[in-house]
N, C-alpha and C positions, 0 to 999 in steps of 0.2 A: 351153483352159486357163483357170483362174480368174485374174482380175485381182486386184490387191491389195485393192481395196475389197470385192469379194465374198469373198475369202479371210478378211479380218478379220471381216466380218459372220457368215459361216458358222462360223468357228472359235469366235467368242464365243457365238453362239446354241447351237451343239451342245454345247460344253463346259460352259457355265453350266447347261444343262438336265441333261445326262447325269452330270456329276460330282456334282451334288447328289443325284441318284438313287443313284449308287455309294456316296456317303457314308451315305445313309439305309439302303441295303441292308446295308452293312457293320456299322452300328450295331445294326440289328435282328438280324443273325446273331449278333453278339457277345452279346446278351442272350437269345438263343434257346437257347444251349448250356448244358449243366450245368457246374458249377464245376470238375469234374475234367477237363474238356476244355480245359485251359489253353492248350495249343499252338494250338488252333483259335481260341480267344477272342483270344489275342494277335495272331494273323494278321489277324483281322477288324478289330481295333483299328488295326493298322498301315495297312490299306486305307483306313480312315476318315480317319486323319491325313494320308496322302498325298493323298487327294482334296481335303481342306481346304487343304493347302499349294498345290495347283494353282489352286484357286478364288481364293486370295489374289492370286496372280500375275495371273489374268484380270481381277480387279476393278481393277487398275491402269489397264486400258484400256477397261473396259466403259462407263463413263459417257459418253454422247454418241456411242457407236459401236454401239449395238444398235437395232433397228428399233422403231418405235412399235407395230407389230402384235404383236411379241414381248412387249413390256411390257403392252399392253392385254389380251392373252390370258392373262396371268399364267402364262407357261411356266417362269419362274424361281422366283418366290415368289407366294404367295397372301396375302390379308388375314389368314389363320390361321397362317401359317408361324412367325412369331416366338412367338406364344402356345403353339404346339405344341412348339417347342424348349424353351421355359421350363418347360412341364409335364413334358416328358421329363427335363430336368435334375432337377427336383424328385423325380420318382418313381423314377428309376434312379440317382440320385446320380452323375451324370457332368457334366463341364464341357463344355458346347457353346459353341463360338465363335460367338456370335450376331452378331458384327460384320459378317460377310458378309451375313447376312440384312438387317440394318439398312441396309447400303449398297445392297443390291439393291432394297429398298423405296423408295429415293430415286433410282433410276436415271432419267436423262433420255435420251430417244431422240435419234438422229442418224445421219448417214451419214459414215463415215470417209473423206473425200475427200483428206485430207492425211496419209497414212500414212508413218511413218518406217521406215527399214530396221531400226532397233532394235526397233520394234514387231513388224514382220514376223518377224524372227529369233526374238524371244522367244515369239511365238505358235506359230511352227513348232516350237520346242523343247517347248512345252506339249503340242502334238499328239503329238509323238513319245514324251514321257514318259507321256502319258495312254494311248497305245496299249499300252505295256508294262503299265501299271496295269490296263487293261481286260482284256488277255489273261491276266494272272495271276489276276485276279478270276474270270474265266470258269473257269479251271482249278480254282480254289478251290471255287467253287459246284458244279462237277461232282463234285469229291471229296466234299463235304458230302452231295450228293444220293445218290451211289452208296453211301456208307457208311450213310446213313439207310435206304435201301431194303434193304440187306443186314443190318440190325439190328446194325451195328457202331458206331452213333452215334445218340444221341437229340437231337432238335432240336424246339423248339416251332414252328419254321417249317415249314409244310406243304411237301411236295415240289412241289405246284402253285405255291406262292409262289416257290420256287427256280427253277422253270421260267420264271416271269414275269421274274425277275431276269436269267436267262440270255438270254431273248429280247431284252430291252432292251440288255443289254451287247453282244450280238452285233451289233445294229443300230449301236450306238456304235462298235464296233471297225471295222465296214465303212466307216462314215462317216469315221473318223479316217484310215484308209488312203487314202481318196479325197482328203481334205484335204492329206495329206502329199504326194501325187502331184500336187496342184493340178488335179485333174480336175473338170470341171463335172458337174452332177447329171444322171443319166440321166432323160429325160422320162417313162419308165414308172414312176418311183419312186412317184408319187402313188397309182397303182392298187395297187402293192405295199404301200404303207403303209396303204391302206384295209383290206386283208386283215389285215395284221400287227397293226394297232392294234385292230381289232375282236376279234381272237383274244386279244390281250394284255388287253383290258378284260374279256373273258370269264373269263380266268384270275383277274384281280383280283376280279371280282364273286363268283366261286366261293370265293375265299379269305375275303371279307368275311362270307359266310354262316356260315363256320366259326369266325371269329375273334371275332365279337360274342357277348355274353352270350346264351345260348339262350333266356332268358326274354324277350328283345326280339324278339317274334314279328314285328312289323311290319318291322323291318330285315332279318330273315332272309328273309321272304317277298319283299320287294322285291329283295334281292340275288339270290335264286334266279331271279326274273323277268328281271333284267338279264343274268344269266348265260346264260339261254336265248336272249334276244334277240341278244346279241353273238355267241353261238355260231352261230346261224342266219345272221346277216349274214356272218360270216367264211366259213362254208361256201358261201354263195352267191357271194361274191367269188372263192373258190377254184375253184368248179366250174361256174359259169354262163359261157357264152360272152358276153363283154361287147361291147356295141355302144353307141353314144351314148345310145339310149333306155333300155336296161337299166341302164347305168351311172348315168344321171341319177336313175332311180327308186331305185337302191340308195343313192346318196349322200343323197337326200332322207330315206329311212328311217334311214340311219346318223346324219344330223344330228339328227333328232328323238330317236332313242334316246340319243345323246350328250348332247344338251341336258338331257334328263331325268336322266341319270346324273350329270352335273355338279351339278345341283341337289340330287340325293340325297347326293352326297359332301359338299357344303357343309352340308347339314342334319345329317349324322351327325358331322361334325367339330365343328360348333357344339354339338351335344348332348353330345358327349364332353367338350369344354372346360367346359361348364356342369354336368358331373356328372349328366347325364340318361341317358347311355349308357356302356357299358363294353366295352372290347376287351382281348384278352390280348396285344397287341403295343404297342410304343411308338406314341403318337399321330402321331409324325412320319411313320410309314408311310402313315397315312390321308391326310395332306397331300401325300405323294409321289404317291399314286394320283390325287388331285385334279389335281396339276400334269400328270400323264400324260394325263389326260382333256383338260385344257386344251391340251396340246401337240397332241393329235389334232384338236381343234377348230381350232387354228391351221393345221394342214395342210389342213383342209377349206375354210376360209373366207378365209385370208389372201390379201391382194392381192400380197404379196411372196413368192410360192411359190418363186421361183428362189433365194431366200435361206434356205429353211426349215431344212434339216438341216445 
């Protein structure tokens, strides 16, 4: 059973990471739908607002209670996050609450050794509300995906992108259920995450090649290359009988691919912010993909793996 310190760290790490993703996904879906799909656009907007409300609660407790490794690996925000939000506000005429990002950029690390019952109760409440939110969002994404496949709905979001959203949110849902039960992390989760995040980044790389301006041949070619590399790694994690030697070799290859992909994401976000590249989605999605890659890096190299998810 999780002690209070581990419960607080894992609750903050998990929710600060996944709720920002949920907010980004909701916002992207909102702008991917046509104007006459008002019901779905309103629902997506509601998911975004509910995500931000929970993030505000979490920020009451985050400073001094998240690990140095989480901050250093930029699993919550990146150096680009605030500029991406401001550009999204400008281009899509929406009001983004950038206060959360500004606070997260100033977070100081620490270990919550003196937890109060009030803090534990409120974080438990956040976990329970987030579980409802994630479950509802999964249902919503499944509806969008099925209607798109059946030509009942048009969306600028690829079905592959919806698949990536569903994968992350199902990971989030499972982790929330574990936190609510106060269960410790299964030791096999690291290997499972190696497969799942390689597959997730394969999906994202596949999306990038279709979301960037086709005239940007260099980005298209690199995205295709990363898609192939992550797909192969995911397949090997899933199908090869792992032993310490094969696992070490796979982790070395994964780390090399991930390092290059993170550099790639940094470059294309920088290029987009400086008007050197163009994508047909809000730039906050690119920053979200970057934090996902950072989170995977955190899983691979962090010294506090027991506190990861």
